[in-house]
C-alpha positions as CSV (number, residue, x, y, z in Angstrom):
1,X,113.0,155.0,112.8
2,X,110.5,157.6,114.0
3,X,108.3,156.4,116.8
4,X,104.6,156.1,115.8
5,X,102.1,157.7,118.1
6,X,98.8,158.1,116.5
7,X,95.5,158.5,118.3
8,X,97.1,158.0,121.6
9,X,98.5,154.5,120.8
10,X,102.2,154.3,120.8
11,X,102.4,151.0,119.0
12,X,101.3,152.1,115.6
13,X,97.6,151.7,116.3
14,X,94.8,154.3,116.2
15,X,91.1,154.6,117.0
16,X,88.6,156.1,114.7
17,X,86.1,157.9,116.9
18,X,83.5,158.4,114.2
19,X,83.5,154.8,113.0
20,X,84.3,153.3,116.4
21,X,86.9,151.0,114.9
22,X,90.6,150.5,115.2
23,X,93.3,150.7,112.6
24,X,97.1,150.5,112.3
25,X,99.8,152.5,110.6
26,X,103.2,151.5,109.2
27,X,105.8,153.7,107.7
28,X,108.2,151.9,105.3
29,X,110.5,153.3,102.7
30,X,109.0,156.7,103.0
31,X,105.4,155.3,102.6
32,X,102.8,155.9,105.2
33,X,100.6,152.8,105.1
34,X,97.3,152.6,107.0
35,X,94.7,150.0,107.4
36,X,91.4,150.5,109.3
37,X,88.1,148.9,110.1
38,X,89.1,146.5,112.8
39,X,86.6,145.8,115.6
40,X,89.1,145.8,118.5
41,X,92.6,147.0,119.4
42,X,93.8,143.4,119.6
43,X,92.6,142.6,116.1
44,X,94.3,145.7,114.7
45,X,97.5,144.8,116.5
46,X,97.5,141.3,115.2
47,X,96.8,142.5,111.7
48,X,99.8,144.9,111.9
49,X,102.1,142.2,113.1
50,X,101.0,140.0,110.2
51,X,101.4,142.9,107.7
52,X,105.0,143.5,108.9
53,X,105.8,139.8,108.6
54,X,104.5,139.7,105.1
55,X,106.4,142.8,104.2
56,X,109.6,141.4,105.5
57,X,109.1,138.3,103.4
58,X,108.8,140.4,100.3
59,X,111.9,142.4,101.3
60,X,113.8,139.1,101.7
61,X,112.9,138.1,98.2
62,X,114.1,141.4,96.8
63,X,117.4,141.2,98.8
64,X,118.2,137.5,98.1
65,X,116.8,137.3,94.6
66,X,115.0,134.0,95.3
67,X,113.7,131.7,97.9
68,X,114.8,128.1,98.2
69,X,112.7,125.2,97.1
70,X,112.4,124.3,100.8
71,X,111.0,127.6,101.8
72,X,108.5,127.7,98.9
73,X,107.2,124.2,99.7
74,X,106.8,125.0,103.4
75,X,105.1,128.3,102.6
76,X,102.7,126.5,100.2
77,X,101.8,123.9,102.8
78,X,101.0,126.6,105.4
79,X,99.3,129.2,103.2
80,X,98.4,127.8,99.8
81,X,97.2,124.2,100.2
82,X,93.9,124.8,102.2
83,X,91.7,123.6,99.4
84,X,93.8,120.5,98.4
85,X,92.4,117.1,99.4
86,X,94.1,115.4,102.2
87,X,95.2,112.5,100.1
88,X,96.9,114.9,97.6
89,X,98.8,116.6,100.4
90,X,99.9,113.3,101.8
91,X,101.3,112.2,98.4
92,X,103.1,115.6,98.0
93,X,104.6,115.4,101.5
94,X,105.9,111.8,100.8
95,X,107.3,112.9,97.4
96,X,109.1,115.9,99.1
97,X,110.4,114.1,102.2
98,X,111.4,110.8,100.6
99,X,112.8,112.0,97.3
100,X,113.1,115.7,96.4
101,X,114.1,117.3,99.7
102,X,117.6,115.9,99.9
103,X,118.7,117.4,96.6
104,X,116.6,120.5,96.2
105,X,115.8,121.8,99.7
106,X,118.5,124.5,99.7
107,X,118.6,125.3,95.9
108,X,117.3,128.7,94.9
109,X,114.1,128.3,92.9
110,X,114.9,131.4,90.7
111,X,118.4,130.2,89.9
112,X,117.8,126.6,89.1
113,X,117.8,125.9,85.3
114,X,115.2,123.6,83.8
115,X,118.0,121.3,82.5
116,X,119.0,120.5,86.0
117,X,115.5,119.3,86.9
118,X,115.1,117.5,83.6
119,X,118.3,115.5,84.4
120,X,116.8,114.7,87.8
121,X,113.6,113.4,86.2
122,X,115.5,111.4,83.7
123,X,117.6,109.8,86.4
124,X,114.5,108.8,88.3
125,X,113.0,107.2,85.2
126,X,116.1,105.4,84.0
127,X,118.0,104.6,87.3
128,X,115.9,105.5,90.3
129,X,117.3,107.2,93.4
130,X,117.9,104.3,95.7
131,X,115.3,105.4,98.2
132,X,114.6,102.8,100.9
133,X,117.3,100.6,99.2
134,X,115.1,100.3,96.2
135,X,117.0,99.0,93.2
136,X,115.9,100.1,89.8
137,X,114.0,102.9,88.0
138,X,110.6,104.3,88.6
139,X,107.6,104.0,86.3
140,X,106.7,106.8,83.8
141,X,103.5,107.5,85.7
142,X,105.3,107.8,89.0
143,X,107.9,110.2,87.7
144,X,105.2,112.3,86.0
145,X,104.0,113.1,89.5
146,X,107.4,114.8,90.2
147,X,107.0,116.9,87.1
148,X,103.6,118.1,88.3
149,X,105.1,118.8,91.8
150,X,107.8,121.1,90.3
151,X,105.1,122.9,88.2
152,X,103.2,123.4,91.4
153,X,106.1,125.0,93.2
154,X,106.9,127.3,90.2
155,X,103.3,128.3,89.8
156,X,103.0,129.1,93.5
157,X,106.1,131.2,93.4
158,X,104.8,133.1,90.4
159,X,101.5,133.8,92.1
160,X,103.3,135.0,95.2
161,X,105.5,137.3,93.2
162,X,108.7,135.5,94.0
163,X,109.6,134.9,90.4
164,X,108.7,136.9,87.3
165,X,106.7,135.8,84.3
166,X,109.8,135.3,82.2
167,X,111.2,132.8,84.7
168,X,107.8,131.1,85.1
169,X,107.4,130.7,81.3
170,X,110.9,129.3,80.8
171,X,110.2,126.7,83.5
172,X,106.6,125.8,82.8
173,X,105.2,127.2,79.5
174,X,107.9,127.5,76.8
175,X,107.9,124.2,74.9
176,X,111.5,124.6,74.0
177,X,112.9,125.3,77.5
178,X,110.3,124.1,80.1
179,X,110.7,121.2,82.5
180,X,109.5,118.1,80.8
181,X,109.4,114.4,81.1
182,X,112.0,112.2,79.5
183,X,110.8,110.3,76.4
184,X,108.6,107.4,77.4
185,X,109.8,103.9,76.6
186,X,107.5,101.8,74.5
187,X,104.3,101.0,76.4
188,X,105.4,102.7,79.5
189,X,103.4,106.0,79.5
190,X,100.1,106.3,81.3
191,X,98.0,106.2,78.2
192,X,99.4,102.8,77.2
193,X,99.8,101.1,80.5
194,X,96.8,98.7,80.8
195,X,97.5,95.5,82.6
196,X,94.6,92.9,82.5
197,X,94.1,89.4,83.7
198,X,93.0,86.4,81.6
199,X,89.9,84.5,82.5
200,X,92.1,81.7,83.8
201,X,94.0,84.0,86.1
202,X,90.7,85.5,87.4
203,X,89.4,82.0,88.2
204,X,92.6,81.1,90.0
205,X,92.5,84.2,92.2
206,X,88.8,83.8,92.7
207,X,89.2,80.2,93.9
208,X,91.9,81.3,96.4
209,X,90.0,84.3,97.8
210,X,86.4,83.2,97.7
211,X,86.3,82.0,101.3
212,X,87.9,85.2,102.7
213,X,86.3,88.4,103.9
214,X,87.7,90.2,100.8
215,X,85.8,88.1,98.3
216,X,83.1,90.7,97.7
217,X,85.7,93.5,97.3
218,X,87.5,91.4,94.7
219,X,84.3,90.8,92.7
220,X,83.3,94.5,92.9
221,X,86.6,95.2,91.2
222,X,86.0,92.6,88.5
223,X,82.2,92.9,87.9
224,X,81.9,96.7,88.5
225,X,85.3,98.1,87.5
226,X,85.5,100.1,90.7
227,X,88.6,101.9,92.0
228,X,89.8,100.3,95.3
229,X,88.9,103.5,97.3
230,X,85.4,103.4,95.8
231,X,85.0,99.7,96.8
232,X,85.8,100.3,100.4
233,X,83.6,103.4,100.6
234,X,80.5,101.4,99.6
235,X,77.6,101.1,102.1
236,X,74.4,99.1,101.9
237,X,72.4,102.2,101.3
238,X,74.2,102.5,98.0
239,X,72.7,99.3,96.7
240,X,69.2,99.5,95.1
241,X,68.2,95.8,95.2
242,X,65.0,96.5,93.3
243,X,66.6,98.3,90.4
244,X,69.8,96.1,90.5
245,X,72.0,99.2,90.6
246,X,74.7,100.6,92.8
247,X,75.5,104.2,93.4
248,X,79.2,105.2,93.6
249,X,79.2,108.4,95.7
250,X,82.4,108.4,97.8
251,X,85.9,107.1,98.4
252,X,87.5,105.7,101.6
253,X,91.0,106.9,102.1
254,X,93.5,106.7,104.9
255,X,94.8,109.9,106.6
256,X,97.4,109.1,109.2
257,X,95.8,106.5,111.5
258,X,92.3,107.5,110.5
259,X,90.0,106.4,107.7
260,X,88.2,109.2,105.9
261,X,85.3,109.4,103.5
262,X,85.7,111.9,100.7
263,X,84.0,112.7,97.4
264,X,84.8,110.7,94.3
265,X,87.9,111.5,92.3
266,X,86.0,113.7,89.8
267,X,82.5,114.9,89.4
268,X,81.9,112.3,86.7
269,X,83.1,109.5,89.1
270,X,79.9,109.9,91.0
271,X,77.6,107.5,89.1
272,X,74.9,104.9,89.2
273,X,75.8,101.6,87.5
274,X,74.1,98.3,86.8
275,X,75.0,95.2,88.9
276,X,75.6,92.0,86.9
277,X,73.4,89.1,88.0
278,X,76.3,87.1,89.4
279,X,77.4,89.9,91.7
280,X,73.9,90.7,92.6
281,X,73.4,87.2,94.0
282,X,76.7,87.4,95.9
283,X,75.6,90.8,97.5
284,X,72.2,89.4,98.6
285,X,74.0,86.4,100.2
286,X,76.7,88.6,101.7
287,X,74.1,91.0,103.3
288,X,72.3,88.1,104.9
289,X,75.5,86.7,106.3
290,X,76.5,90.0,107.7
291,X,73.2,90.3,109.5
292,X,73.6,86.8,110.8
293,X,77.1,87.6,112.1
294,X,75.8,90.7,113.9
295,X,73.3,88.5,115.8
296,X,75.9,85.8,116.5
297,X,78.5,88.1,117.9
298,X,76.1,90.4,119.7
299,X,77.9,93.1,121.7
300,X,81.3,91.6,120.6
301,X,80.6,92.6,117.0
302,X,83.3,95.1,116.1
303,X,81.5,97.7,114.0
304,X,82.6,100.4,116.5
305,X,85.3,102.2,114.4
306,X,85.1,105.9,113.9
307,X,85.5,107.1,110.3
308,X,85.8,110.8,109.5
309,X,83.4,112.2,107.0
310,X,84.8,115.0,104.8
311,X,82.4,115.1,101.9
312,X,82.3,118.9,101.7
313,X,84.6,121.8,102.5
314,X,85.1,122.3,106.2
315,X,83.3,119.0,107.1
316,X,84.9,116.7,109.6
317,X,82.1,114.6,111.1
318,X,82.6,111.3,113.0
319,X,80.8,108.3,111.6
320,X,80.7,105.4,114.1
321,X,80.0,101.9,112.8
322,X,78.8,102.8,109.4
323,X,76.8,100.3,107.3
324,X,79.9,99.4,105.2
325,X,79.5,96.5,102.8
326,X,83.1,95.3,103.3
327,X,83.6,94.0,106.9
328,X,85.2,91.0,108.4
329,X,83.0,88.3,110.0
330,X,83.6,89.9,113.4
331,X,82.5,93.2,112.1
332,X,85.9,94.9,111.9
333,X,86.3,97.3,109.0
334,X,88.2,96.3,105.9
335,X,90.2,98.7,103.8
336,X,92.6,98.9,100.8
337,X,95.4,97.8,103.2
338,X,93.7,94.5,103.6
339,X,94.7,93.4,100.1
340,X,98.5,93.7,100.7
341,X,99.0,90.2,102.1
342,X,96.8,88.8,99.3
343,X,98.9,90.4,96.7
344,X,101.9,88.5,98.1
345,X,99.9,85.3,98.2
346,X,98.9,85.6,94.6
347,X,102.5,86.3,93.6
348,X,104.0,83.5,95.6
349,X,101.4,80.8,95.1
350,X,100.0,81.6,91.7
351,X,102.7,83.6,90.0
352,X,100.2,86.4,89.4
353,X,101.2,90.0,89.9
354,X,98.2,91.4,91.6
355,X,97.1,95.0,91.6
356,X,93.5,95.8,92.5
357,X,93.3,98.4,89.7
358,X,94.0,95.8,87.2
359,X,90.6,94.3,87.9
360,X,89.2,97.6,86.8
361,X,91.4,97.4,83.6
362,X,90.1,93.9,83.0
363,X,86.5,94.9,83.4
364,X,86.9,97.8,81.1
365,X,88.8,95.9,78.4
366,X,86.3,93.1,78.4
367,X,83.4,95.4,77.9
368,X,85.3,97.3,75.2
369,X,86.0,94.0,73.4
370,X,82.2,93.3,73.5
371,X,81.7,96.6,71.7
372,X,79.9,98.4,74.5
373,X,79.5,102.0,73.2
374,X,82.3,104.3,74.3
375,X,79.9,106.8,76.1
376,X,78.3,103.9,78.1
377,X,81.7,102.6,79.2
378,X,82.9,106.1,80.0
379,X,79.8,106.6,82.2
380,X,80.2,103.2,83.9
381,X,83.9,103.8,84.7
382,X,83.3,107.4,85.8
383,X,85.9,108.8,83.4
384,X,86.2,112.6,82.9
385,X,87.9,112.4,79.5
386,X,86.8,110.3,76.6
387,X,90.4,109.7,75.6
388,X,90.9,107.8,78.9
389,X,88.1,105.4,77.9
390,X,89.1,105.0,74.3
391,X,92.4,103.4,75.2
392,X,90.6,100.2,76.3
393,X,89.3,99.7,72.7
394,X,92.9,99.3,71.5
395,X,94.0,96.7,74.0
396,X,94.5,92.9,73.5
397,X,92.6,90.4,75.5
398,X,91.0,86.9,75.2
399,X,87.5,88.1,74.2
400,X,88.8,90.4,71.5
401,X,91.0,87.6,70.1
402,X,88.1,85.1,70.1
403,X,85.8,87.5,68.4
404,X,88.5,88.1,65.7
405,X,88.8,84.4,65.2
406,X,85.0,84.1,64.7
407,X,85.0,86.9,62.2
408,X,87.9,85.6,60.1
409,X,86.4,82.1,60.1
410,X,83.1,83.5,58.7
411,X,84.9,85.2,55.8
């Protein structure tokens, strides 16, 4: 290859005397490629190195015909995931590392037929993959996350020019050939999976947990219908004691060993909702107790944790000892992990399968049975789609059954 020596720079760089800026030159395949406008020689040199690296990547695609799933995923993590939420990236990494990597890492993304991936999804749904010695199949909702992951990889490959539109359409768009979920078993798709608790079950769990530090969190799920991440993101400033309302404005998630505060799941999830009188009284009492504990413990009160605040792009501010509603008596911070042992207790002692999200389902189903207008329930739950709210009006619970009995007895 002919040695470049432009403007006195033997490494492919040149200086524009008139503009007082630096540029670089690359000759590839008979093309003389130039870029200019860099403030320094170092900046131009680094840009040239990056240009050559990108060029070589594109050449490799042409020569090999396709990158592997492993390469595409690693490239996406480094270059294409900057605007993804940390919790989303964490889920994707777990899905890749724990499940997909072993079978797909070295397969060529451009040469893998949709049927191969469909068979993989079907196996997950009907048999599972034995990860971590797990025996049995995965839920429809869980497997649907894998489908979205494959769509992401093919979409990213198409945007990078690594696959053509024909391949992308055959994998993601054409309803006859695309990757798709296996047929859902009755009641197992996301739209139909609503697990609720009876009033008796609620009372049994309430009786067991009412003297623990998680009692308020439990009642927030039942009386407010909050997501667990929303519950543990609550601070006292969110409560308007005069108006009897609470503002849901953030979530608390875990990132590695750190707790982080991030925006709500969707724009509609940020909302102001009414507090029922029973919960209001509990919050008033809880706030007074928390203030009392602070005085009692003094300097030993453990509200000294640092939570990272990431409520907007680029933000990563430390929050030390925030005014969180959910703390233990000694001031230490509670989180969603705190419910893990209670789930085991409820199962072993009461025979109740506990998921915090089912408190939300119970709350929503109860209000639906009481004929709360759909738009009001949608607003209270922070749903983005009305179809998500409508499913609660077709469920089966005690209140709905009792109302039906009243109606038929009045015929």
